C-alpha positions in Angstrom: 161.8 -46.7 208.5 163.7 -43.4 209.3 163.7 -41.9 212.7 163.9 -38.5 213.7 166.6 -37.6 216.2 166.2 -33.9 216.2 163.3 -31.7 215.9 163.4 -27.9 216.1 159.9 -26.0 216.1 159.6 -22.2 215.6 163.0 -21.6 217.7 163.5 -18.3 218.6 166.4 -16.5 220.8 166.9 -12.9 221.3 169.6 -11.2 223.5 169.9 -7.6 225.1 166.4 -7.6 226.3 164.8 -8.5 222.9 166.6 -5.9 220.8 169.0 -8.6 219.1 167.6 -11.4 217.3 169.8 -14.4 217.3 167.5 -16.8 215.9 164.2 -16.1 214.1 161.6 -18.9 214.2 163.8 -21.6 213.1 162.6 -25.0 212.2 164.3 -28.3 211.2 164.1 -32.1 211.4 167.4 -34.3 211.5 167.0 -38.0 210.8 169.2 -40.7 212.4 172.7 -41.4 210.9 172.6 -38.0 208.9 175.3 -35.2 209.0 174.0 -31.7 209.0 176.3 -28.6 208.3 175.1 -25.4 209.8 177.1 -22.6 207.9 177.0 -18.9 208.0 179.2 -15.6 208.6 180.1 -14.4 211.9 177.0 -13.3 213.9 174.5 -15.6 211.7 173.2 -17.6 214.8 175.4 -20.8 214.4 176.7 -20.9 218.0 173.5 -19.9 219.6 171.8 -22.7 217.7 174.0 -25.4 219.1 174.1 -24.0 222.5 170.4 -24.2 222.4 170.2 -27.9 221.2 172.9 -29.0 223.9 171.4 -27.1 226.7 173.8 -24.7 227.1 171.4 -21.8 226.5 167.7 -21.2 227.1 165.2 -20.3 224.4 162.8 -17.5 224.2 160.1 -19.5 222.5 159.6 -22.7 220.3 160.7 -26.3 221.0 163.4 -28.7 220.9 162.8 -32.6 220.6 165.5 -35.2 221.0 164.3 -38.6 220.0 160.7 -37.3 220.4 161.3 -36.3 224.0 160.9 -32.6 224.7 164.1 -30.9 225.8 163.2 -27.4 225.6 160.5 -25.3 225.6 159.3 -22.0 227.3 158.0 -24.2 230.2 160.6 -27.1 230.0 164.4 -27.4 230.3 166.4 -30.5 230.5 169.9 -30.0 231.8 172.8 -30.3 229.3 174.1 -33.5 231.3 170.7 -35.3 230.6 170.3 -34.7 226.9 172.8 -37.3 225.6 174.4 -34.7 223.3 178.3 -35.1 222.5 180.4 -32.0 221.8 183.7 -31.6 220.0 185.1 -28.3 220.4 187.6 -26.4 218.1 190.1 -26.3 220.9 189.7 -29.8 221.7 188.9 -29.4 225.3 190.8 -32.3 226.6 191.8 -32.4 230.1 195.5 -31.7 230.3 196.3 -33.7 233.6 194.5 -36.7 232.5 195.8 -39.6 230.3 194.2 -40.4 226.8 192.5 -43.2 228.4 191.0 -41.1 231.4 190.0 -38.6 228.9 187.9 -41.0 226.9 186.6 -42.9 230.0 185.3 -39.6 231.5 181.7 -39.7 230.1 181.5 -43.5 230.1 178.2 -44.6 231.9 178.4 -47.0 234.9 177.8 -50.5 233.9 179.6 -50.3 230.8 183.0 -52.1 230.4 185.2 -49.0 230.4 188.5 -50.6 229.4 186.7 -52.4 226.5 184.9 -49.2 225.6 188.0 -47.2 225.4 190.0 -49.8 223.5 187.0 -49.8 221.1 187.2 -46.0 220.7 190.8 -45.8 220.3 190.6 -48.3 217.6 187.8 -46.6 215.7 189.8 -43.3 215.7 193.0 -45.0 214.6 195.1 -44.4 217.7 195.4 -47.7 219.5 198.1 -48.1 222.0 198.0 -44.5 223.2 196.2 -44.9 226.4 198.9 -43.7 228.7 199.9 -40.7 226.7 198.9 -37.2 227.9 197.4 -34.5 225.6 200.7 -32.5 225.4 202.3 -35.6 224.0 199.8 -35.6 221.0 199.7 -33.7 217.7 197.0 -31.4 216.9 195.2 -34.1 214.8 195.6 -36.8 217.3 194.2 -34.5 220.0 191.0 -33.8 217.9 190.7 -37.5 217.2 190.9 -38.2 221.0 188.3 -35.6 221.5 186.0 -37.3 219.0 186.7 -40.6 220.8 185.8 -39.0 224.0 182.4 -37.7 222.7 181.6 -41.0 221.1 182.2 -43.1 223.9 179.0 -42.5 225.8 177.4 -43.4 222.6 175.4 -40.1 222.3 171.9 -39.7 220.5 173.6 -36.6 218.7 177.0 -35.5 218.1 178.0 -31.6 217.6 181.2 -30.7 216.3 182.1 -26.9 216.7 184.6 -25.7 214.0 186.5 -28.9 214.6 189.2 -28.4 211.9 189.9 -24.4 212.3 193.3 -25.3 214.2 194.7 -27.6 211.8 196.8 -27.0 208.6 195.5 -27.6 205.2 196.8 -31.3 204.8 195.9 -32.3 208.2 192.5 -30.8 207.7 191.8 -32.8 204.6 192.9 -36.1 206.0 191.0 -35.6 209.4 187.8 -34.5 207.7 187.8 -37.8 205.5 188.6 -39.8 208.6 185.7 -38.2 210.8 183.0 -38.4 207.9 184.2 -42.3 207.9 183.8 -42.8 211.5 180.6 -41.0 211.7 179.0 -43.2 209.1 180.7 -46.4 210.4 179.0 -45.7 213.8 175.6 -44.4 212.3 176.1 -41.4 214.3 173.8 -38.3 213.9 175.8 -35.3 213.8 175.8 -31.5 213.5 178.9 -29.9 212.1 179.3 -26.1 212.6 181.7 -24.3 210.2 182.2 -21.1 208.4 184.1 -23.0 205.7 182.1 -23.9 203.0 184.2 -26.7 201.4 184.4 -28.5 205.0 180.4 -28.1 204.7 180.0 -29.7 201.7 182.4 -32.5 201.9 181.3 -33.5 205.4 177.4 -33.0 205.3 174.5 -34.9 203.9 172.3 -31.7 204.5 173.0 -28.2 205.0 171.5 -25.2 206.7 172.6 -21.4 205.6 172.0 -18.9 208.3 172.0 -15.4 208.0 171.4 -12.8 211.0 169.3 -15.4 212.5 167.2 -16.5 209.6 167.3 -19.8 207.6 168.1 -18.6 204.0 168.2 -22.2 202.6 168.0 -25.7 204.0 168.0 -29.2 202.5 170.0 -31.9 201.1 173.6 -30.4 200.4 174.0 -31.4 196.7 170.7 -29.8 195.9 171.4 -26.6 197.8 174.6 -26.3 196.0 173.0 -26.9 192.5 169.9 -24.8 193.2 170.9 -21.9 195.5 167.5 -20.0 196.5 169.3 -16.6 196.6 172.2 -14.5 195.3 173.6 -14.8 198.9 173.7 -18.5 198.9 174.9 -18.9 195.3 177.9 -16.4 196.2 178.7 -18.6 199.2 179.2 -21.6 197.0 180.6 -20.1 194.2 184.4 -20.6 195.4 183.7 -24.3 195.7 183.8 -27.1 193.2 181.7 -30.0 194.2 
Protein backbone atom coordinates (compact mmCIF):
# COMPACT_ATOMS: atom_id res chain seq x y z
CA UNK A 1 0.00 0.00 0.00
CA UNK A 2 1.39 3.40 -1.00
CA UNK A 3 2.10 5.99 1.65
CA UNK A 4 1.79 9.75 1.18
CA UNK A 5 4.91 11.52 2.35
CA UNK A 6 3.96 15.04 1.25
CA UNK A 7 0.50 16.57 1.02
CA UNK A 8 0.05 20.16 -0.15
CA UNK A 9 -3.42 21.67 0.11
CA UNK A 10 -4.49 24.98 -1.49
CA UNK A 11 -1.09 26.53 -0.81
CA UNK A 12 -0.90 30.26 -1.41
CA UNK A 13 1.99 32.66 -0.86
CA UNK A 14 2.25 36.34 -1.73
CA UNK A 15 4.89 39.01 -1.27
CA UNK A 16 4.90 42.82 -1.16
CA UNK A 17 1.71 43.00 0.93
CA UNK A 18 -0.19 40.70 -1.38
CA UNK A 19 0.72 42.51 -4.59
CA UNK A 20 2.96 39.70 -5.91
CA UNK A 21 1.46 36.20 -6.04
CA UNK A 22 4.29 33.67 -5.79
CA UNK A 23 2.03 30.59 -5.49
CA UNK A 24 -1.68 30.44 -6.23
CA UNK A 25 -3.66 27.69 -4.43
CA UNK A 26 -1.23 24.84 -5.17
CA UNK A 27 -2.25 21.28 -4.28
CA UNK A 28 -0.25 18.08 -4.76
CA UNK A 29 0.46 14.69 -3.12
CA UNK A 30 3.77 12.83 -3.28
CA UNK A 31 4.06 9.15 -2.36
CA UNK A 32 6.99 7.42 -0.70
CA UNK A 33 9.90 6.56 -2.98
CA UNK A 34 8.80 8.88 -5.79
CA UNK A 35 10.98 11.59 -7.32
CA UNK A 36 9.11 14.78 -8.22
CA UNK A 37 10.60 17.41 -10.54
CA UNK A 38 9.43 20.99 -10.22
CA UNK A 39 10.14 22.95 -13.40
CA UNK A 40 9.47 26.45 -14.62
CA UNK A 41 11.15 29.62 -15.73
CA UNK A 42 12.62 32.16 -13.32
CA UNK A 43 9.87 33.65 -11.17
CA UNK A 44 7.54 30.68 -11.60
CA UNK A 45 7.43 29.91 -7.87
CA UNK A 46 9.81 26.92 -7.71
CA UNK A 47 12.03 28.31 -4.98
CA UNK A 48 9.12 29.63 -2.95
CA UNK A 49 7.45 26.22 -3.02
CA UNK A 50 10.47 24.33 -1.68
CA UNK A 51 11.12 27.01 0.94
CA UNK A 52 7.57 26.56 2.19
CA UNK A 53 7.89 22.77 2.26
CA UNK A 54 11.20 22.89 4.12
CA UNK A 55 9.99 25.52 6.59
CA UNK A 56 12.23 28.34 5.43
CA UNK A 57 9.17 30.44 4.58
CA UNK A 58 5.69 30.89 6.05
CA UNK A 59 2.53 30.50 3.95
CA UNK A 60 -0.42 32.87 3.56
CA UNK A 61 -3.05 30.13 3.41
CA UNK A 62 -3.37 26.41 2.85
CA UNK A 63 -1.69 23.43 4.56
CA UNK A 64 1.44 21.31 4.26
CA UNK A 65 1.56 17.81 5.71
CA UNK A 66 4.62 15.56 5.98
CA UNK A 67 3.79 11.93 6.68
CA UNK A 68 0.27 13.02 7.71
CA UNK A 69 1.61 15.48 10.30
CA UNK A 70 0.66 19.14 9.87
CA UNK A 71 3.80 21.22 9.28
CA UNK A 72 2.35 24.53 8.09
CA UNK A 73 -1.00 26.28 8.08
CA UNK A 74 -2.23 29.74 8.98
CA UNK A 75 -2.18 28.69 12.65
CA UNK A 76 0.64 26.11 12.71
CA UNK A 77 4.33 26.28 11.93
CA UNK A 78 6.88 23.53 12.60
CA UNK A 79 10.48 24.74 12.54
CA UNK A 80 12.75 23.48 9.71
CA UNK A 81 14.95 21.44 12.06
CA UNK A 82 11.89 19.50 13.23
CA UNK A 83 10.55 18.56 9.77
CA UNK A 84 13.10 15.86 8.88
CA UNK A 85 13.56 17.34 5.41
CA UNK A 86 17.01 17.11 3.82
CA UNK A 87 18.38 19.75 1.46
CA UNK A 88 21.02 19.60 -1.28
CA UNK A 89 21.89 23.05 -2.62
CA UNK A 90 23.36 24.01 -5.99
CA UNK A 91 26.46 25.48 -4.29
CA UNK A 92 26.79 22.30 -2.15
CA UNK A 93 26.93 24.36 1.10
CA UNK A 94 29.59 22.10 2.64
CA UNK A 95 31.42 23.40 5.71
CA UNK A 96 34.89 24.31 4.36
CA UNK A 97 36.62 23.97 7.74
CA UNK A 98 35.28 20.46 8.38
CA UNK A 99 36.51 17.17 6.94
CA UNK A 100 34.29 15.00 4.76
CA UNK A 101 33.65 12.80 7.78
CA UNK A 102 32.51 15.72 9.95
CA UNK A 103 30.42 17.22 7.15
CA UNK A 104 28.47 13.98 6.76
CA UNK A 105 28.24 13.39 10.52
CA UNK A 106 26.91 16.90 11.16
CA UNK A 107 23.20 16.03 11.02
CA UNK A 108 23.28 12.46 12.31
CA UNK A 109 21.03 12.01 15.31
CA UNK A 110 22.30 10.98 18.73
CA UNK A 111 22.03 7.27 19.38
CA UNK A 112 23.06 6.38 15.83
CA UNK A 113 26.47 4.75 15.27
CA UNK A 114 28.10 7.80 13.69
CA UNK A 115 31.19 6.11 12.26
CA UNK A 116 29.15 3.30 10.74
CA UNK A 117 26.61 5.71 9.23
CA UNK A 118 29.33 7.89 7.67
CA UNK A 119 31.01 4.79 6.25
CA UNK A 120 27.68 3.62 4.83
CA UNK A 121 26.96 7.00 3.21
CA UNK A 122 30.42 7.24 1.64
CA UNK A 123 30.02 3.77 0.16
CA UNK A 124 26.58 4.74 -1.13
CA UNK A 125 27.91 7.74 -3.05
CA UNK A 126 31.04 5.93 -4.21
CA UNK A 127 33.58 7.91 -2.18
CA UNK A 128 34.81 5.42 0.41
CA UNK A 129 38.15 6.34 1.97
CA UNK A 130 37.76 10.11 1.63
CA UNK A 131 36.79 10.73 5.27
CA UNK A 132 39.82 12.89 6.07
CA UNK A 133 39.70 15.14 3.03
CA UNK A 134 38.40 18.71 3.08
CA UNK A 135 35.88 20.14 0.58
CA UNK A 136 38.53 22.19 -1.26
CA UNK A 137 40.42 18.96 -1.99
CA UNK A 138 37.43 17.52 -3.89
CA UNK A 139 36.19 18.04 -7.44
CA UNK A 140 32.80 19.62 -8.06
CA UNK A 141 31.19 16.23 -8.65
CA UNK A 142 32.72 14.82 -5.47
CA UNK A 143 31.52 17.82 -3.47
CA UNK A 144 27.99 17.27 -4.78
CA UNK A 145 28.13 13.59 -3.77
CA UNK A 146 29.28 14.54 -0.26
CA UNK A 147 26.45 17.07 -0.05
CA UNK A 148 24.04 14.28 -1.00
CA UNK A 149 25.60 11.92 1.56
CA UNK A 150 25.27 14.58 4.28
CA UNK A 151 21.62 15.18 3.41
CA UNK A 152 20.82 11.45 3.41
CA UNK A 153 22.74 10.63 6.61
CA UNK A 154 19.90 11.60 9.02
CA UNK A 155 17.50 9.44 6.96
CA UNK A 156 15.09 12.26 6.01
CA UNK A 157 11.44 11.65 5.17
CA UNK A 158 11.87 13.97 2.18
CA UNK A 159 14.93 15.16 0.29
CA UNK A 160 14.93 18.41 -1.70
CA UNK A 161 17.57 18.98 -4.38
CA UNK A 162 17.74 22.60 -5.55
CA UNK A 163 19.35 22.89 -9.02
CA UNK A 164 21.98 20.28 -8.03
CA UNK A 165 23.73 20.09 -11.43
CA UNK A 166 23.86 23.75 -12.43
CA UNK A 167 27.56 24.17 -11.53
CA UNK A 168 28.76 21.04 -13.37
CA UNK A 169 29.98 20.50 -16.92
CA UNK A 170 27.88 18.41 -19.32
CA UNK A 171 29.77 15.11 -19.01
CA UNK A 172 29.90 15.24 -15.21
CA UNK A 173 26.29 16.41 -15.10
CA UNK A 174 25.09 13.38 -17.08
CA UNK A 175 27.07 10.95 -14.92
CA UNK A 176 25.99 12.48 -11.61
CA UNK A 177 22.38 12.65 -12.75
CA UNK A 178 22.34 8.88 -13.32
CA UNK A 179 24.15 8.23 -10.05
CA UNK A 180 21.77 10.34 -7.99
CA UNK A 181 18.73 8.56 -9.42
CA UNK A 182 20.36 5.22 -8.61
CA UNK A 183 21.13 6.30 -5.05
CA UNK A 184 17.65 7.70 -4.42
CA UNK A 185 15.97 4.57 -5.77
CA UNK A 186 18.32 2.29 -3.82
CA UNK A 187 17.46 4.06 -0.56
CA UNK A 188 13.75 4.41 -1.49
CA UNK A 189 14.11 8.10 -0.71
CA UNK A 190 11.23 10.43 -1.55
CA UNK A 191 12.67 13.47 -3.30
CA UNK A 192 11.84 16.79 -4.90
CA UNK A 193 14.15 17.91 -7.68
CA UNK A 194 14.03 21.60 -8.61
CA UNK A 195 15.39 22.61 -11.99
CA UNK A 196 14.95 24.88 -14.99
CA UNK A 197 16.58 22.22 -17.20
CA UNK A 198 13.84 20.10 -18.78
CA UNK A 199 16.18 17.26 -19.74
CA UNK A 200 17.33 16.92 -16.12
CA UNK A 201 13.71 16.84 -15.00
CA UNK A 202 12.65 14.17 -17.49
CA UNK A 203 15.62 11.87 -16.83
CA UNK A 204 15.43 12.11 -13.05
CA UNK A 205 11.74 12.25 -12.17
CA UNK A 206 8.78 9.92 -11.84
CA UNK A 207 6.40 12.87 -11.59
CA UNK A 208 6.55 16.48 -12.67
CA UNK A 209 4.96 19.83 -11.87
CA UNK A 210 5.14 22.63 -14.44
CA UNK A 211 4.83 26.03 -12.77
CA UNK A 212 4.31 29.40 -14.38
CA UNK A 213 3.83 32.64 -12.45
CA UNK A 214 2.65 30.77 -9.37
CA UNK A 215 0.15 28.51 -11.12
CA UNK A 216 0.38 24.77 -11.85
CA UNK A 217 -0.02 24.45 -15.62
CA UNK A 218 0.22 20.66 -15.55
CA UNK A 219 1.20 17.94 -13.08
CA UNK A 220 1.41 14.16 -12.97
CA UNK A 221 3.40 11.23 -14.32
CA UNK A 222 6.43 12.59 -16.20
CA UNK A 223 5.98 10.42 -19.30
CA UNK A 224 2.28 11.24 -19.53
CA UNK A 225 2.88 14.98 -19.18
CA UNK A 226 5.62 14.78 -21.81
CA UNK A 227 3.46 12.85 -24.26
CA UNK A 228 0.23 14.77 -23.61
CA UNK A 229 0.98 18.42 -22.84
CA UNK A 230 -2.13 20.29 -21.77
CA UNK A 231 -1.12 23.65 -23.22
CA UNK A 232 1.08 25.22 -25.87
CA UNK A 233 3.42 26.48 -23.14
CA UNK A 234 4.03 22.97 -21.77
CA UNK A 235 4.40 21.58 -25.30
CA UNK A 236 7.06 24.15 -26.17
CA UNK A 237 8.83 23.41 -22.89
CA UNK A 238 9.25 19.75 -23.84
CA UNK A 239 9.77 20.17 -27.59
CA UNK A 240 13.55 20.42 -27.36
CA UNK A 241 13.95 17.11 -25.49
CA UNK A 242 13.82 13.59 -26.83
CA UNK A 243 12.43 11.11 -24.33
